[in-house]
Backbone as CSV, one residue per row, in Angstrom:
resi,resn,N_x,N_y,N_z,CA_x,CA_y,CA_z,C_x,C_y,C_z
1,MET,-7.811,0.222,17.614,-6.911,-0.148,16.525,-7.538,-1.240,15.663
2,LEU,-7.177,-1.259,14.385,-7.541,-2.323,13.467,-6.244,-2.870,12.893
3,THR,-5.970,-4.137,13.159,-4.752,-4.768,12.663,-5.123,-5.733,11.550
4,VAL,-4.515,-5.531,10.386,-4.811,-6.348,9.199,-3.514,-7.002,8.729
5,THR,-3.587,-8.304,8.496,-2.438,-9.056,7.991,-2.808,-9.718,6.678
6,SER,-1.873,-9.729,5.742,-2.064,-10.394,4.461,-0.895,-11.324,4.208
7,VAL,-1.197,-12.549,3.710,-0.106,-13.480,3.407,-0.542,-14.482,2.341
8,ASN,0.348,-14.701,1.370,0.195,-15.786,0.412,0.728,-17.033,1.107
9,VAL,-0.157,-18.019,1.324,0.216,-19.193,2.126,0.851,-20.308,1.291
10,ASN,0.836,-20.160,-0.055,1.465,-21.150,-0.929,0.915,-22.553,-0.658
11,GLY,-0.417,-22.630,-0.562,-1.077,-23.899,-0.262,-1.367,-24.001,1.222
12,LEU,-2.625,-23.799,1.618,-2.956,-23.724,3.042,-2.791,-25.065,3.749
13,ARG,-3.085,-26.166,3.050,-2.923,-27.464,3.698,-1.463,-27.719,4.069
14,ALA,-0.562,-27.364,3.169,0.868,-27.532,3.455,1.313,-26.556,4.543
15,ALA,0.869,-25.296,4.447,1.261,-24.291,5.443,0.792,-24.679,6.836
16,ALA,-0.398,-25.306,6.905,-0.943,-25.705,8.208,-0.049,-26.723,8.902
17,LYS,0.658,-27.513,8.115,1.545,-28.532,8.690,2.913,-27.964,9.072
18,LYS,3.198,-26.752,8.581,4.527,-26.172,8.780,4.567,-25.056,9.816
19,GLY,3.378,-24.597,10.291,3.414,-23.529,11.291,2.320,-22.493,11.174
20,PHE,1.478,-22.556,10.126,0.418,-21.561,9.987,-0.551,-21.602,11.158
21,VAL,-0.910,-22.805,11.615,-1.881,-22.929,12.713,-1.361,-22.229,13.964
22,GLU,-0.104,-22.444,14.269,0.500,-21.811,15.447,0.596,-20.303,15.254
23,TRP,0.922,-19.889,14.031,0.983,-18.449,13.758,-0.386,-17.804,13.955
24,LEU,-1.446,-18.428,13.429,-2.791,-17.864,13.541,-3.217,-17.786,15.006
25,ALA,-2.852,-18.785,15.787,-3.217,-18.793,17.211,-2.521,-17.665,17.963
26,GLY,-1.372,-17.226,17.455,-0.617,-16.204,18.169,-0.750,-14.800,17.629
27,THR,-1.420,-14.633,16.484,-1.484,-13.301,15.880,-2.438,-12.379,16.633
28,ASP,-2.126,-11.092,16.587,-3.008,-10.067,17.157,-3.918,-9.465,16.095
29,ALA,-3.851,-9.972,14.870,-4.616,-9.388,13.777,-6.119,-9.509,14.017
30,ASP,-6.847,-8.483,13.571,-8.312,-8.510,13.578,-8.849,-9.125,12.297
31,VAL,-8.089,-8.967,11.208,-8.449,-9.544,9.914,-7.191,-10.147,9.303
32,VAL,-7.340,-11.350,8.757,-6.239,-12.015,8.053,-6.716,-12.336,6.640
33,CYS,-5.960,-11.869,5.657,-6.270,-12.126,4.250,-5.273,-13.150,3.715
34,LEU,-5.793,-14.229,3.138,-4.938,-15.288,2.613,-5.059,-15.358,1.104
35,GLN,-3.955,-15.723,0.460,-3.960,-15.954,-0.978,-3.271,-17.285,-1.290
36,GLU,-3.554,-17.795,-2.473,-3.033,-19.075,-2.939,-3.337,-20.181,-1.928
37,VAL,-4.597,-20.238,-1.521,-5.057,-21.234,-0.554,-5.022,-22.637,-1.168
38,ARG,-5.403,-22.746,-2.432,-5.335,-23.990,-3.206,-6.088,-25.149,-2.544
39,ALA,-7.247,-24.868,-1.986,-8.058,-25.924,-1.379,-9.479,-25.425,-1.205
40,GLU,-10.427,-26.351,-1.271,-11.807,-26.035,-0.917,-11.991,-26.244,0.579
41,LEU,-13.033,-25.649,1.124,-13.257,-25.714,2.569,-13.306,-27.159,3.057
42,ALA,-13.962,-28.036,2.308,-14.094,-29.438,2.726,-12.753,-30.161,2.792
43,GLN,-11.736,-29.620,2.135,-10.419,-30.247,2.136,-9.538,-29.768,3.282
44,LEU,-10.019,-28.773,4.035,-9.227,-28.193,5.115,-9.651,-28.763,6.468
45,PRO,-8.705,-29.056,7.343,-9.079,-29.446,8.701,-9.910,-28.338,9.357
46,GLU,-10.817,-28.723,10.260,-11.733,-27.739,10.852,-10.989,-26.586,11.514
47,GLY,-9.908,-26.895,12.186,-9.152,-25.856,12.874,-8.408,-24.922,11.945
48,VAL,-8.423,-25.255,10.655,-7.776,-24.416,9.650,-8.821,-23.675,8.821
49,GLY,-9.841,-24.408,8.367,-10.870,-23.805,7.519,-11.893,-22.997,8.288
50,ALA,-12.140,-23.372,9.543,-13.121,-22.665,10.378,-12.622,-22.634,11.812
51,PRO,-11.501,-21.963,12.068,-10.928,-21.968,13.417,-11.803,-21.216,14.415
52,GLU,-11.774,-21.676,15.642,-12.583,-21.054,16.696,-12.176,-19.596,16.887
53,GLY,-13.175,-18.726,17.000,-12.916,-17.313,17.223,-12.800,-16.490,15.957
54,TRP,-12.932,-17.144,14.794,-12.806,-16.440,13.525,-14.045,-16.674,12.665
55,HIS,-14.444,-15.637,11.931,-15.445,-15.762,10.875,-14.677,-15.846,9.560
56,THR,-15.012,-16.814,8.719,-14.215,-17.048,7.515,-15.050,-16.935,6.247
57,VAL,-14.402,-16.446,5.205,-14.959,-16.420,3.858,-13.922,-17.062,2.951
58,HIS,-14.322,-18.108,2.226,-13.405,-18.808,1.331,-13.888,-18.664,-0.105
59,ALA,-12.952,-18.360,-0.985,-13.267,-18.232,-2.409,-12.301,-19.114,-3.197
60,PRO,-12.588,-20.420,-3.244,-11.708,-21.318,-3.988,-11.867,-21.122,-5.494
61,ALA,-10.858,-21.558,-6.237,-10.932,-21.482,-7.689,-11.706,-22.675,-8.230
62,ALA,-12.403,-22.461,-9.349,-13.083,-23.578,-10.008,-12.061,-24.613,-10.477
63,ALA,-10.884,-24.168,-10.877,-9.796,-25.072,-11.252,-9.180,-25.642,-9.981
64,LYS,-9.281,-26.946,-9.794,-8.832,-27.597,-8.572,-7.344,-27.343,-8.326
65,GLY,-7.022,-27.037,-7.073,-5.629,-26.903,-6.681,-4.943,-25.642,-7.147
66,ARG,-5.739,-24.668,-7.612,-5.145,-23.416,-8.077,-5.687,-22.240,-7.272
67,ALA,-4.888,-21.205,-7.168,-5.312,-19.908,-6.615,-6.075,-20.085,-5.295
68,GLY,-7.179,-19.356,-5.142,-7.973,-19.410,-3.921,-7.580,-18.315,-2.944
69,VAL,-8.588,-17.539,-2.492,-8.358,-16.516,-1.472,-9.343,-16.725,-0.332
70,SER,-8.964,-16.251,0.846,-9.820,-16.350,2.028,-9.653,-15.102,2.869
71,LEU,-10.657,-14.841,3.715,-10.569,-13.792,4.729,-11.017,-14.379,6.062
72,TYR,-10.239,-14.105,7.108,-10.589,-14.494,8.472,-10.766,-13.203,9.273
73,SER,-11.900,-13.038,9.914,-12.132,-11.825,10.710,-12.682,-12.214,12.073
74,ARG,-12.253,-11.495,13.091,-12.733,-11.788,14.443,-14.172,-11.308,14.621
75,GLN,-14.561,-10.316,13.858,-15.924,-9.771,13.906,-16.698,-10.289,12.698
76,ALA,-17.966,-10.600,12.889,-18.783,-11.093,11.791,-18.927,-10.016,10.719
77,PRO,-18.691,-10.347,9.470,-18.830,-9.343,8.399,-20.285,-8.899,8.235
78,GLU,-20.449,-7.627,7.860,-21.781,-7.112,7.543,-22.198,-7.532,6.132
79,ARG,-21.201,-7.796,5.273,-21.451,-8.187,3.880,-20.236,-8.938,3.383
80,THR,-20.466,-9.923,2.518,-19.363,-10.635,1.890,-19.566,-10.645,0.380
81,GLN,-18.460,-10.749,-0.343,-18.524,-10.760,-1.808,-17.368,-11.581,-2.351
82,ILE,-17.665,-12.418,-3.332,-16.640,-13.209,-4.008,-16.593,-12.781,-5.469
83,GLY,-15.391,-12.494,-5.950,-15.234,-11.990,-7.300,-15.573,-10.516,-7.384
84,PHE,-15.385,-9.935,-8.571,-15.700,-8.506,-8.723,-16.534,-8.250,-9.972
85,GLY,-17.267,-9.290,-10.418,-18.212,-9.114,-11.511,-19.518,-8.527,-11.010
86,GLY,-20.364,-8.102,-11.938,-21.669,-7.587,-11.565,-21.712,-6.107,-11.288
87,PHE,-20.616,-5.404,-11.578,-20.575,-3.956,-11.323,-20.371,-3.176,-12.618
88,GLY,-20.685,-3.820,-13.732,-20.594,-3.134,-15.008,-19.196,-2.983,-15.557
89,VAL,-18.227,-3.757,-15.026,-16.848,-3.665,-15.503,-16.622,-4.732,-16.567
90,PRO,-16.321,-4.341,-17.806,-16.095,-5.330,-18.861,-14.978,-6.300,-18.498
91,GLY,-15.240,-7.579,-18.695,-14.220,-8.597,-18.466,-14.128,-9.124,-17.059
92,ALA,-14.835,-8.512,-16.116,-14.692,-8.908,-14.711,-15.261,-10.297,-14.444
93,GLU,-16.349,-10.657,-15.133,-17.006,-11.931,-14.854,-16.108,-13.133,-15.138
94,GLU,-15.133,-12.954,-16.017,-14.214,-14.062,-16.310,-13.555,-14.587,-15.043
95,PHE,-13.378,-13.715,-14.061,-12.594,-14.069,-12.880,-13.444,-14.358,-11.640
96,ASP,-14.762,-14.446,-11.815,-15.637,-14.646,-10.654,-15.389,-15.978,-9.958
97,ALA,-15.019,-17.008,-10.706,-14.778,-18.325,-10.108,-13.301,-18.700,-10.164
98,SER,-12.454,-17.686,-10.241,-11.019,-17.940,-10.402,-10.276,-17.992,-9.072
99,GLY,-10.975,-17.713,-7.961,-10.319,-17.743,-6.658,-9.288,-16.656,-6.488
100,ARG,-9.595,-15.471,-7.027,-8.612,-14.391,-6.999,-9.058,-13.144,-6.240
101,TYR,-10.323,-13.092,-5.806,-10.758,-11.878,-5.123,-11.955,-12.159,-4.224
102,ALA,-11.920,-11.628,-3.017,-13.068,-11.656,-2.104,-12.968,-10.442,-1.201
103,GLU,-14.102,-9.963,-0.728,-14.089,-8.812,0.179,-15.176,-8.950,1.229
104,ILE,-14.946,-8.286,2.351,-15.918,-8.244,3.437,-16.085,-6.803,3.898
105,ASP,-17.273,-6.501,4.375,-17.527,-5.207,5.013,-17.538,-5.393,6.517
106,LEU,-16.736,-4.595,7.192,-16.760,-4.461,8.635,-17.180,-3.022,8.925
107,PRO,-17.504,-2.677,10.161,-17.943,-1.310,10.432,-16.947,-0.267,9.915
108,GLY,-17.370,0.510,8.935,-16.570,1.625,8.436,-15.477,1.273,7.453
109,VAL,-15.300,-0.025,7.143,-14.197,-0.389,6.266,-14.514,-1.658,5.472
110,THR,-14.106,-1.658,4.206,-14.147,-2.850,3.371,-12.735,-3.402,3.281
111,VAL,-12.576,-4.695,3.572,-11.273,-5.357,3.493,-11.354,-6.433,2.420
112,ALA,-10.392,-6.430,1.505,-10.396,-7.383,0.397,-9.109,-8.182,0.378
113,SER,-9.225,-9.423,-0.116,-8.065,-10.294,-0.333,-7.933,-10.535,-1.829
114,LEU,-6.769,-10.221,-2.373,-6.514,-10.274,-3.811,-5.342,-11.190,-4.120
115,TYR,-5.509,-12.033,-5.125,-4.399,-12.814,-5.671,-4.351,-12.561,-7.174
116,LEU,-3.575,-11.562,-7.556,-3.470,-11.184,-8.960,-2.651,-12.239,-9.702
117,PRO,-3.054,-12.632,-10.905,-2.313,-13.669,-11.627,-0.823,-13.350,-11.734
118,SER,-0.014,-14.403,-11.664,1.434,-14.185,-11.645,1.997,-13.914,-13.024
119,GLY,1.471,-14.551,-14.050,1.942,-14.281,-15.403,3.258,-14.951,-15.733
120,GLU,3.509,-15.046,-17.020,4.775,-15.546,-17.551,4.897,-15.001,-18.960
121,VAL,5.965,-14.258,-19.206,6.115,-13.542,-20.472,5.984,-14.494,-21.658
122,GLY,5.182,-14.071,-22.641,5.039,-14.835,-23.870,4.095,-16.014,-23.792
123,THR,3.305,-16.097,-22.712,2.381,-17.220,-22.546,0.966,-16.708,-22.282
124,GLU,0.001,-17.636,-22.308,-1.384,-17.302,-21.982,-1.507,-16.792,-20.550
125,ARG,-0.619,-17.224,-19.673,-0.669,-16.750,-18.280,-0.473,-15.232,-18.219
126,GLN,0.408,-14.706,-19.077,0.600,-13.255,-19.092,-0.615,-12.561,-19.693
127,ASP,-1.221,-13.178,-20.705,-2.448,-12.621,-21.283,-3.549,-12.553,-20.236
128,GLU,-3.670,-13.613,-19.438,-4.672,-13.640,-18.365,-4.403,-12.523,-17.352
129,LYS,-3.130,-12.348,-17.016,-2.760,-11.291,-16.067,-3.164,-9.918,-16.599
130,GLU,-2.913,-9.698,-17.890,-3.240,-8.408,-18.491,-4.751,-8.185,-18.545
131,ARG,-5.520,-9.248,-18.832,-6.981,-9.116,-18.824,-7.485,-8.802,-17.422
132,PHE,-6.903,-9.446,-16.426,-7.293,-9.188,-15.040,-7.013,-7.729,-14.669
133,MET,-5.827,-7.268,-14.986,-5.448,-5.897,-14.663,-6.387,-4.894,-15.347
134,ALA,-6.732,-5.170,-16.606,-7.606,-4.256,-17.356,-8.979,-4.149,-16.708
135,ALA,-9.465,-5.241,-16.148,-10.778,-5.217,-15.494,-10.705,-4.709,-14.061
136,PHE,-9.595,-4.985,-13.395,-9.532,-4.706,-11.957,-9.349,-3.223,-11.642
137,LEU,-8.634,-2.501,-12.478,-8.438,-1.072,-12.204,-9.765,-0.311,-12.153
138,PRO,-10.638,-0.435,-13.165,-11.927,0.261,-13.052,-12.776,-0.247,-11.879
139,TYR,-12.616,-1.532,-11.538,-13.345,-2.014,-10.362,-12.864,-1.299,-9.099
140,LEU,-11.543,-1.150,-8.967,-10.992,-0.450,-7.801,-11.511,0.983,-7.711
141,GLN,-11.610,1.633,-8.861,-12.119,3.005,-8.875,-13.576,3.043,-8.424
142,GLY,-14.388,2.096,-8.926,-15.784,2.040,-8.535,-15.961,1.676,-7.077
143,LEU,-15.141,0.751,-6.597,-15.203,0.345,-5.189,-14.932,1.535,-4.273
144,LYS,-13.928,2.301,-4.619,-13.573,3.473,-3.815,-14.712,4.491,-3.805
145,ALA,-15.343,4.701,-4.968,-16.447,5.663,-5.058,-17.660,5.185,-4.272
146,ARG,-17.978,3.895,-4.389,-19.127,3.355,-3.639,-18.883,3.425,-2.146
147,ALA,-17.658,3.120,-1.730,-17.326,3.164,-0.304,-17.412,4.590,0.226
148,ALA,-16.912,5.538,-0.542,-16.955,6.941,-0.109,-18.394,7.411,0.061
149,ALA,-19.259,7.004,-0.856,-20.677,7.387,-0.767,-21.335,6.770,0.454
150,ASP,-20.761,5.673,0.909,-21.287,4.936,2.062,-20.598,5.334,3.356
151,GLY,-19.615,6.248,3.258,-18.854,6.640,4.446,-17.867,5.581,4.892
152,ARG,-17.354,4.790,3.941,-16.465,3.699,4.275,-15.071,3.926,3.697
153,GLU,-14.078,3.319,4.325,-12.732,3.244,3.772,-12.543,1.855,3.153
154,VAL,-11.453,1.678,2.410,-11.168,0.405,1.733,-9.696,0.066,1.906
155,VAL,-9.404,-1.221,2.101,-8.024,-1.705,1.992,-8.057,-3.020,1.221
156,VAL,-7.294,-3.044,0.122,-7.189,-4.235,-0.717,-5.816,-4.850,-0.454
157,CYS,-5.839,-6.008,0.194,-4.614,-6.672,0.625,-4.328,-7.861,-0.273
158,GLY,-3.069,-8.170,-0.447,-2.809,-9.415,-1.147,-1.517,-9.442,-1.925
159,ASP,-1.432,-10.515,-2.715,-0.296,-10.740,-3.590,-0.630,-10.123,-4.941
160,TRP,-0.075,-8.941,-5.198,-0.345,-8.216,-6.435,0.578,-8.670,-7.555
161,ASN,1.590,-9.467,-7.230,2.491,-10.056,-8.227,3.150,-9.032,-9.143
162,ILE,3.380,-7.834,-8.615,4.112,-6.793,-9.341,4.980,-6.037,-8.337
163,ALA,6.247,-5.942,-8.623,7.129,-5.060,-7.856,7.089,-3.689,-8.535
164,HIS,6.733,-2.657,-7.782,6.466,-1.361,-8.394,7.735,-0.587,-8.734
165,ARG,8.681,-0.575,-7.808,9.876,0.251,-7.982,11.138,-0.591,-7.843
166,GLU,12.255,-0.021,-8.233,13.522,-0.745,-8.109,13.800,-1.140,-6.665
167,ALA,13.323,-0.332,-5.722,13.528,-0.645,-4.304,12.684,-1.831,-3.844
168,ASP,11.808,-2.327,-4.720,10.898,-3.399,-4.337,11.388,-4.793,-4.713
169,LEU,12.584,-4.900,-5.290,13.175,-6.221,-5.510,14.684,-6.093,-5.547
170,LYS,15.341,-7.108,-5.022,16.788,-7.045,-4.871,17.494,-6.991,-6.225
171,ASN,17.149,-7.911,-7.115,17.855,-8.017,-8.399,17.026,-7.396,-9.522
172,TRP,16.749,-6.112,-9.425,15.853,-5.480,-10.395,16.455,-5.406,-11.792
173,LYS,17.767,-5.247,-11.890,18.376,-5.124,-13.220,18.196,-6.397,-14.030
174,ALA,18.270,-7.540,-13.377,18.160,-8.819,-14.074,16.713,-9.195,-14.373
175,ASN,15.766,-8.440,-13.828,14.354,-8.811,-13.962,13.533,-7.808,-14.768
176,ARG,14.220,-6.927,-15.522,13.489,-5.893,-16.253,12.597,-6.452,-17.363
177,LYS,12.875,-7.689,-17.796,12.046,-8.316,-18.824,11.262,-9.505,-18.266
178,SER,11.164,-9.576,-16.939,10.453,-10.670,-16.279,9.063,-10.229,-15.861
179,SER,8.111,-11.153,-15.953,6.781,-10.865,-15.432,6.893,-10.537,-13.949
180,GLY,6.195,-9.496,-13.558,6.293,-9.009,-12.187,7.089,-7.722,-12.079
181,PHE,7.871,-7.413,-13.130,8.616,-6.149,-13.123,8.673,-5.548,-14.531
182,LEU,7.710,-5.913,-15.363,7.651,-5.355,-16.706,7.229,-3.886,-16.650
183,PRO,7.714,-3.064,-17.564,7.344,-1.645,-17.544,5.837,-1.415,-17.569
184,GLU,5.106,-2.209,-18.361,3.664,-2.013,-18.442,2.947,-2.424,-17.155
185,GLU,3.495,-3.415,-16.446,2.911,-3.807,-15.161,3.161,-2.724,-14.115
186,ARG,4.360,-2.204,-14.094,4.697,-1.149,-13.136,3.875,0.115,-13.420
187,ALA,3.657,0.405,-14.706,2.840,1.565,-15.079,1.394,1.371,-14.618
188,TRP,0.900,0.136,-14.705,-0.465,-0.149,-14.237,-0.573,0.086,-12.729
189,LEU,0.442,-0.333,-11.982,0.412,-0.127,-10.532,0.486,1.366,-10.204
190,THR,1.217,2.119,-11.018,1.234,3.574,-10.851,-0.171,4.144,-11.035
191,ARG,-0.925,3.608,-11.984,-2.294,4.074,-12.201,-3.181,3.754,-10.987
192,VAL,-2.959,2.610,-10.356,-3.702,2.280,-9.136,-3.456,3.351,-8.069
193,LEU,-2.211,3.804,-7.989,-1.834,4.788,-6.972,-2.239,6.207,-7.358
194,GLU,-2.185,6.535,-8.634,-2.432,7.911,-9.055,-3.859,8.119,-9.566
195,GLU,-4.296,7.340,-10.540,-5.648,7.518,-11.081,-6.719,7.051,-10.097
196,ALA,-6.529,5.854,-9.542,-7.515,5.339,-8.586,-7.299,5.911,-7.194
197,ALA,-6.124,6.487,-6.957,-5.803,7.199,-5.712,-5.830,6.310,-4.481
198,TYR,-5.284,5.097,-4.636,-5.027,4.255,-3.464,-3.614,4.542,-2.960
199,VAL,-3.343,4.152,-1.733,-2.039,4.402,-1.114,-1.383,3.069,-0.768
200,ASP,-0.135,2.901,-1.178,0.670,1.741,-0.793,1.123,1.994,0.652
201,VAL,0.429,1.389,1.591,0.578,1.759,3.005,1.979,1.450,3.539
202,VAL,2.505,0.277,3.208,3.828,-0.077,3.727,4.878,0.886,3.194
203,ARG,4.816,1.208,1.896,5.792,2.139,1.331,5.620,3.541,1.902
204,ALA,4.377,3.935,2.188,4.148,5.260,2.772,4.801,5.374,4.144
205,LEU,4.807,4.280,4.893,5.414,4.290,6.229,6.916,4.007,6.190
206,HIS,7.387,3.418,5.083,8.818,3.103,4.931,9.285,3.619,3.577
207,PRO,9.353,4.938,3.403,9.561,5.507,2.066,10.956,5.330,1.487
208,ASP,11.962,5.199,2.301,13.325,5.265,1.785,14.142,4.019,2.095
209,VAL,13.487,2.847,2.049,14.211,1.615,2.337,14.111,0.653,1.161
210,GLU,15.085,-0.250,1.075,14.994,-1.357,0.120,14.018,-2.372,0.709
211,GLY,13.023,-2.765,-0.075,12.003,-3.649,0.476,11.022,-2.837,1.317
212,PRO,10.548,-3.361,2.447,10.852,-4.678,3.008,10.237,-5.788,2.154
213,TYR,11.065,-6.771,1.772,10.618,-7.820,0.876,9.629,-8.748,1.573
214,SER,8.751,-9.341,0.764,7.732,-10.238,1.322,7.719,-11.607,0.657
215,TRP,8.491,-11.795,-0.423,8.571,-13.093,-1.097,10.007,-13.379,-1.489
216,TRP,10.422,-14.621,-1.212,11.748,-15.091,-1.573,11.602,-16.454,-2.227
217,SER,12.193,-16.638,-3.379,12.142,-17.928,-4.052,12.721,-19.017,-3.156
218,TYR,12.169,-20.218,-3.280,12.730,-21.365,-2.564,14.026,-21.838,-3.224
219,ARG,14.308,-21.331,-4.420,15.530,-21.734,-5.120,16.752,-21.071,-4.498
220,GLY,17.849,-21.813,-4.493,19.108,-21.249,-4.012,19.022,-20.773,-2.571
221,ARG,19.694,-19.669,-2.309,19.742,-19.109,-0.951,19.095,-17.725,-0.916
222,ALA,17.999,-17.589,-1.667,17.355,-16.279,-1.784,16.941,-15.725,-0.430
223,PHE,16.380,-16.568,0.421,15.923,-16.086,1.731,17.108,-15.694,2.614
224,ASP,18.111,-16.555,2.659,19.280,-16.280,3.501,20.001,-15.018,3.056
225,ASN,19.982,-14.750,1.743,20.642,-13.552,1.209,19.706,-12.353,1.136
226,ASP,18.483,-12.535,1.586,17.435,-11.515,1.493,17.294,-10.998,0.065
227,SER,17.379,-11.927,-0.886,17.218,-11.591,-2.298,15.738,-11.781,-2.652
228,GLY,14.927,-10.809,-2.231,13.481,-10.967,-2.326,12.804,-9.950,-3.211
229,TRP,11.476,-10.049,-3.206,10.595,-9.142,-3.928,9.560,-8.609,-2.945
230,ARG,9.166,-7.358,-3.115,8.031,-6.804,-2.364,6.842,-6.762,-3.323
231,ILE,6.006,-7.793,-3.261,4.856,-7.902,-4.168,3.545,-8.057,-3.404
232,ASP,3.637,-8.107,-2.073,2.443,-8.228,-1.235,2.156,-6.857,-0.619
233,TYR,0.999,-6.315,-0.943,0.690,-4.933,-0.569,-0.604,-4.834,0.231
234,GLN,-0.719,-3.748,0.972,-2.002,-3.281,1.480,-2.231,-1.924,0.829
235,MET,-3.158,-1.894,-0.114,-3.499,-0.668,-0.840,-4.787,-0.105,-0.245
236,ALA,-4.687,1.072,0.356,-5.819,1.624,1.108,-6.247,2.978,0.555
237,THR,-7.501,3.306,0.798,-7.970,4.652,0.488,-7.240,5.644,1.398
238,PRO,-7.075,6.884,0.941,-6.227,7.828,1.681,-6.631,8.039,3.139
239,GLY,-7.941,8.046,3.405,-8.373,8.264,4.783,-7.880,7.186,5.721
240,LEU,-7.966,5.925,5.279,-7.493,4.817,6.112,-5.970,4.778,6.147
241,ALA,-5.342,5.000,4.996,-3.879,4.995,4.943,-3.293,6.039,5.886
242,GLY,-3.971,7.158,6.013,-3.502,8.209,6.901,-3.587,7.835,8.374
243,ARG,-4.321,6.773,8.665,-4.447,6.316,10.052,-3.558,5.109,10.340
244,ALA,-2.740,4.718,9.367,-1.798,3.620,9.587,-0.657,4.102,10.471
245,VAL,-0.414,3.382,11.541,0.611,3.815,12.496,1.834,2.903,12.517
246,LYS,1.684,1.681,11.992,2.799,0.740,12.020,2.587,-0.299,10.930
247,ALA,3.671,-0.648,10.239,3.595,-1.677,9.200,4.904,-2.444,9.180
248,TRP,4.801,-3.759,9.042,6.005,-4.565,9.022,5.749,-5.896,8.313
249,VAL,6.858,-6.517,7.897,6.808,-7.847,7.315,7.262,-8.835,8.391
250,GLU,6.444,-9.861,8.612,6.750,-10.855,9.645,7.676,-11.924,9.056
251,ARG,8.907,-11.526,8.838,9.909,-12.409,8.227,10.359,-13.451,9.239
252,ALA,10.359,-14.705,8.841,10.791,-15.776,9.742,12.252,-15.577,10.136
253,ALA,12.586,-16.046,11.338,13.947,-15.874,11.832,14.948,-16.693,11.026
254,THR,14.521,-17.883,10.565,15.406,-18.749,9.792,14.625,-19.365,8.633
255,HIS,15.360,-19.858,7.655,14.753,-20.519,6.494,13.869,-21.675,6.939
256,GLY,14.316,-22.424,7.910,13.590,-23.601,8.369,12.292,-23.295,9.084
257,GLU,12.125,-22.070,9.560,10.903,-21.695,10.284,9.820,-21.131,9.362
258,ARG,10.095,-21.081,8.079,9.109,-20.552,7.128,7.997,-21.576,6.907
259,TRP,6.765,-21.084,6.775,5.667,-21.984,6.403,5.059,-21.590,5.053
260,SER,5.707,-20.645,4.378,5.357,-20.251,3.021,6.575,-19.567,2.422
261,ASP,6.573,-19.421,1.090,7.648,-18.650,0.468,7.390,-17.148,0.574
262,HIS,6.199,-16.763,1.043,5.879,-15.375,1.370,5.882,-15.206,2.889
263,ALA,6.003,-13.972,3.343,5.873,-13.657,4.766,4.649,-12.763,4.971
264,PRO,4.006,-12.865,6.126,2.855,-12.004,6.403,3.238,-10.523,6.406
265,VAL,2.363,-9.711,5.837,2.523,-8.247,5.839,1.420,-7.678,6.716
266,THR,1.811,-6.992,7.778,0.859,-6.546,8.806,0.874,-5.035,8.945
267,VAL,-0.317,-4.454,9.049,-0.460,-3.021,9.254,-1.439,-2.781,10.409
268,VAL,-1.093,-1.837,11.269,-1.979,-1.416,12.348,-2.542,-0.044,11.988
269,TYR,-3.873,0.043,11.984,-4.577,1.295,11.683,-5.314,1.789,12.930
270,GLU,-5.300,3.093,13.145,-6.152,3.675,14.177,-7.582,3.673,13.661
271,ARG,-8.524,3.331,14.510,-9.920,3.290,14.099,-10.429,4.700,13.805
């Protein structure tokens, strides 16, 4: 089995003080993908940035205290990559030092950690999100083709910051004009699934349910009311997705036990 977990930690230094360290010590995952780390390796305690028994890849953002993705794997990677520039995709180099993408090769599979920009309607943040999406789709297509030629599968895990369907957020009617549920963003995610032919693994295993949500605002009682969004995905090539046997969101039992505003999303794949 290959168990992969993805979670936006909402600041790894803060999460480490709230329960991330204990969670990592208890997880059965073979690979853990982190997003919104918001720290450089030198700023992390050793047991967090380089914990015993794990091989780590950190991709901090050039902008201090922003973004940042990491991958923790129990097996040493055969190859590591930060950013997705250098593959002939126009616009990709803009994001090489943005702390938004890293990938590792393990035997037979490439695992990536993605933190897609969150955006805000009518601002430069939304423009940045749109530029990222425009560059990332052709990269995903090329990645899949290169992996297939190499006999490899791919899974891109992370915070995609887009709810694809009405079943992916509780209050969808009120958010139709909000970044994260805009028609053009949802259409782009459809292209990831149809044109690039990736599979939303959690939805494939749970086709007819609301959620399962993976992010709840800290405002109000969103968590207690399960008023969440499903924006954290594992998008896999069909061969790997077809070997997924179990997927779940590791939702904390109570609001007080949360160590991030996101919950880990875990999938077990047959090798």
